[in-house]
OpenMM code with the backbone's topology and positions (N, CA, C; nanometers):
from openmm import Vec3, app, unit

residues = "UNK UNK UNK UNK UNK UNK UNK UNK UNK UNK UNK UNK UNK UNK UNK UNK UNK UNK UNK UNK UNK UNK UNK UNK UNK UNK UNK UNK UNK UNK UNK UNK UNK UNK UNK UNK UNK UNK UNK UNK UNK UNK UNK UNK UNK UNK UNK UNK UNK UNK UNK UNK UNK UNK UNK UNK UNK UNK UNK".split()
positions = [
    Vec3(0.0863, -0.1348, 0.0090),
    Vec3(-0.0125, -0.0019, 0.0142),
    Vec3(0.0936, 0.1334, 0.0277),
    Vec3(0.0764, 0.2428, -0.1011),
    Vec3(0.1100, 0.3584, -0.0732),
    Vec3(0.0702, 0.4326, 0.0100),
    Vec3(0.1700, 0.5257, 0.0489),
    Vec3(0.1783, 0.6137, 0.1849),
    Vec3(0.0710, 0.7129, 0.1193),
    Vec3(-0.0129, 0.7580, 0.2289),
    Vec3(-0.1244, 0.8281, 0.1603),
    Vec3(-0.1003, 0.9685, 0.0732),
    Vec3(0.0147, 1.0262, 0.1040),
    Vec3(0.0682, 1.1184, 0.0374),
    Vec3(0.0744, 1.1028, -0.0970),
    Vec3(0.1110, 0.9888, -0.1194),
    Vec3(0.1601, 0.9580, -0.2475),
    Vec3(0.0125, 0.8644, -0.3351),
    Vec3(-0.0887, 0.8500, -0.2807),
    Vec3(-0.1839, 0.8126, -0.3323),
    Vec3(-0.3035, 0.9264, -0.3160),
    Vec3(-0.3640, 0.9597, -0.4379),
    Vec3(-0.4585, 1.0567, -0.4423),
    Vec3(-0.5791, 1.0140, -0.3753),
    Vec3(-0.6027, 0.8973, -0.4042),
    Vec3(-0.7526, 0.8544, -0.3760),
    Vec3(-0.7502, 0.8149, -0.2175),
    Vec3(-0.6427, 0.7766, -0.1595),
    Vec3(-0.6479, 0.7499, -0.0024),
    Vec3(-0.6158, 0.8978, 0.0571),
    Vec3(-0.5654, 0.9804, 0.0383),
    Vec3(-0.5296, 1.1254, 0.0556),
    Vec3(-0.6909, 1.1612, 0.0944),
    Vec3(-0.7504, 1.1490, -0.0621),
    Vec3(-0.9241, 1.2018, -0.0532),
    Vec3(-1.0191, 1.1310, 0.0785),
    Vec3(-1.0007, 1.0153, 0.0697),
    Vec3(-1.0636, 0.9524, 0.1653),
    Vec3(-1.0159, 1.0093, 0.3209),
    Vec3(-0.8779, 0.9969, 0.3586),
    Vec3(-0.8515, 1.0846, 0.4851),
    Vec3(-0.8844, 1.2063, 0.4940),
    Vec3(-0.8945, 1.2704, 0.3894),
    Vec3(-0.9477, 1.4318, 0.3969),
    Vec3(-1.1057, 1.4180, 0.4195),
    Vec3(-1.1779, 1.3383, 0.3882),
    Vec3(-1.3347, 1.3357, 0.4182),
    Vec3(-1.3407, 1.3027, 0.5512),
    Vec3(-1.2830, 1.2206, 0.5713),
    Vec3(-1.2703, 1.2085, 0.7700),
    Vec3(-1.2456, 1.2848, 0.8425),
    Vec3(-1.1115, 1.3580, 0.7988),
    Vec3(-1.0368, 1.4658, 0.8778),
    Vec3(-0.9624, 1.5582, 0.8039),
    Vec3(-1.0220, 1.7016, 0.7521),
    Vec3(-0.9239, 1.7703, 0.6746),
    Vec3(-0.8115, 1.8194, 0.7584),
    Vec3(-0.7713, 1.8013, 0.8363),
    Vec3(-0.6722, 1.8305, 0.9050),
    Vec3(-0.5507, 1.7060, 0.9063),
    Vec3(-0.5862, 1.5856, 0.8335),
    Vec3(-0.5028, 1.4733, 0.8978),
    Vec3(-0.3465, 1.4856, 0.8533),
    Vec3(-0.3173, 1.5761, 0.7578),
    Vec3(-0.2327, 1.5975, 0.6632),
    Vec3(-0.1022, 1.7162, 0.7704),
    Vec3(-0.1026, 1.7233, 0.8983),
    Vec3(-0.0720, 1.7986, 0.9657),
    Vec3(0.0852, 1.8470, 0.9133),
    Vec3(0.1092, 2.0032, 0.8984),
    Vec3(0.2558, 2.0453, 0.8769),
    Vec3(0.3479, 2.0404, 0.9764),
    Vec3(0.3079, 1.9907, 1.0924),
    Vec3(0.4198, 2.0140, 1.2226),
    Vec3(0.4682, 1.8797, 1.2041),
    Vec3(0.5924, 1.9137, 1.2539),
    Vec3(0.6599, 1.7668, 1.2734),
    Vec3(0.6021, 1.6752, 1.3913),
    Vec3(0.6186, 1.5486, 1.4218),
    Vec3(0.5550, 1.4558, 1.4921),
    Vec3(0.6210, 1.4828, 1.6203),
    Vec3(0.7087, 1.5571, 1.6778),
    Vec3(0.7838, 1.5699, 1.8140),
    Vec3(0.6491, 1.6953, 1.8680),
    Vec3(0.6370, 1.8140, 1.7715),
    Vec3(0.5719, 1.8976, 1.7828),
    Vec3(0.4284, 1.8427, 1.8289),
    Vec3(0.3729, 1.7636, 1.7280),
    Vec3(0.2422, 1.7272, 1.7834),
    Vec3(0.2368, 1.6578, 1.8994),
    Vec3(0.3012, 1.5594, 1.9315),
    Vec3(0.3479, 1.4898, 2.0501),
    Vec3(0.2873, 1.5603, 2.1727),
    Vec3(0.3794, 1.6833, 2.1756),
    Vec3(0.4110, 1.7691, 2.2883),
    Vec3(0.2548, 1.8465, 2.2822),
    Vec3(0.2417, 1.8821, 2.1807),
    Vec3(0.1007, 1.9548, 2.1448),
    Vec3(-0.0368, 1.8916, 2.2717),
    Vec3(-0.0208, 1.7403, 2.1941),
    Vec3(-0.1112, 1.6307, 2.2623),
    Vec3(-0.1343, 1.6319, 2.4142),
    Vec3(-0.0189, 1.6291, 2.4286),
    Vec3(0.0364, 1.6486, 2.5994),
    Vec3(-0.0188, 1.7430, 2.6700),
    Vec3(-0.0073, 1.8954, 2.5970),
    Vec3(-0.0380, 1.9841, 2.6598),
    Vec3(-0.1729, 2.0110, 2.6734),
    Vec3(-0.2350, 1.9548, 2.5627),
    Vec3(-0.3834, 1.9617, 2.5505),
    Vec3(-0.4637, 1.8961, 2.6484),
    Vec3(-0.3793, 1.7594, 2.6747),
    Vec3(-0.4400, 1.6451, 2.7563),
    Vec3(-0.4239, 1.6980, 2.9160),
    Vec3(-0.3288, 1.8083, 2.9477),
    Vec3(-0.3234, 1.8887, 3.0568),
    Vec3(-0.4250, 1.9844, 3.0971),
    Vec3(-0.4375, 2.0436, 2.9857),
    Vec3(-0.5313, 2.1517, 2.9900),
    Vec3(-0.6622, 2.1057, 3.0006),
    Vec3(-0.7049, 1.9827, 2.9385),
    Vec3(-0.7993, 1.9504, 2.9401),
    Vec3(-0.8988, 1.9304, 3.0521),
    Vec3(-0.8179, 1.9006, 3.1673),
    Vec3(-0.8757, 1.8711, 3.3079),
    Vec3(-0.9378, 1.9696, 3.3796),
    Vec3(-0.9044, 2.0748, 3.3420),
    Vec3(-0.9808, 2.2412, 3.4049),
    Vec3(-0.9784, 2.3365, 3.3191),
    Vec3(-0.9356, 2.3045, 3.2308),
    Vec3(-0.9021, 2.4545, 3.0853),
    Vec3(-0.7880, 2.5042, 3.1124),
    Vec3(-0.6938, 2.4792, 3.1796),
    Vec3(-0.5842, 2.5899, 3.2382),
    Vec3(-0.4729, 2.4534, 3.2546),
    Vec3(-0.3396, 2.4963, 3.2170),
    Vec3(-0.2234, 2.4692, 3.2377),
    Vec3(-0.1874, 2.4696, 3.3733),
    Vec3(-0.1325, 2.3644, 3.4266),
    Vec3(-0.0558, 2.3599, 3.5562),
    Vec3(0.0915, 2.4598, 3.5348),
    Vec3(0.1349, 2.4807, 3.6329),
    Vec3(0.3205, 2.5415, 3.6427),
    Vec3(0.3828, 2.3950, 3.5857),
    Vec3(0.4574, 2.4249, 3.4842),
    Vec3(0.5359, 2.3054, 3.4417),
    Vec3(0.6824, 2.3203, 3.4266),
    Vec3(0.7577, 2.2551, 3.5440),
    Vec3(0.9148, 2.3106, 3.5391),
    Vec3(0.9625, 2.2186, 3.4198),
    Vec3(1.0698, 2.2641, 3.3521),
    Vec3(1.1612, 2.2310, 3.2559),
    Vec3(1.2197, 2.0949, 3.3212),
    Vec3(1.1965, 1.9740, 3.2506),
    Vec3(1.2723, 1.8614, 3.2961),
    Vec3(1.1672, 1.7688, 3.3291),
    Vec3(1.0277, 1.8253, 3.3627),
    Vec3(0.9234, 1.7078, 3.4013),
    Vec3(0.8829, 1.6415, 3.3134),
    Vec3(0.8450, 1.5183, 3.3114),
    Vec3(0.8208, 1.4308, 3.1821),
    Vec3(0.6865, 1.4014, 3.2085),
    Vec3(0.6352, 1.3670, 3.1110),
    Vec3(0.4387, 1.3222, 3.0879),
    Vec3(0.4548, 1.2425, 2.9729),
    Vec3(0.4321, 1.0937, 3.0206),
    Vec3(0.4353, 1.0066, 2.9367),
    Vec3(0.5500, 0.9785, 2.8586),
    Vec3(0.7032, 1.0079, 2.9207),
    Vec3(0.8306, 0.9800, 2.8801),
    Vec3(0.8531, 1.1033, 2.7639),
    Vec3(0.7834, 1.2364, 2.7037),
    Vec3(0.8268, 1.3564, 2.6843),
    Vec3(0.8180, 1.4585, 2.7748),
    Vec3(0.9406, 1.5326, 2.7477),
    Vec3(0.9574, 1.6616, 2.8484),
    Vec3(0.8899, 1.7720, 2.7717),
] * unit.nanometer
topology = app.Topology()
chain = topology.addChain("A")
for resn in residues:
    res = topology.addResidue(resn, chain)
    for name in ("N", "CA", "C"):
        topology.addAtom(name, app.Element.getBySymbol(name[0]), res)
C-alpha cells in the first residue's frame, strides 16, 4: 500500500474523515501539543510546568 500522500485516492478518503489529517508540523511538535492539550483538558488551564518534568516519557 502506498503512503497516503503518494496516493491521491487515499488522501481524499482521509481528508473526508479529517481535513487536518496531514498536519504540517513535525511529529515531536504534535506529541508535545497533545500532552499539553491533555493537561489543559482537565480544568481548562495549564499547571505550572517545570523544565525537565516528563509526561508519558516526553519533556
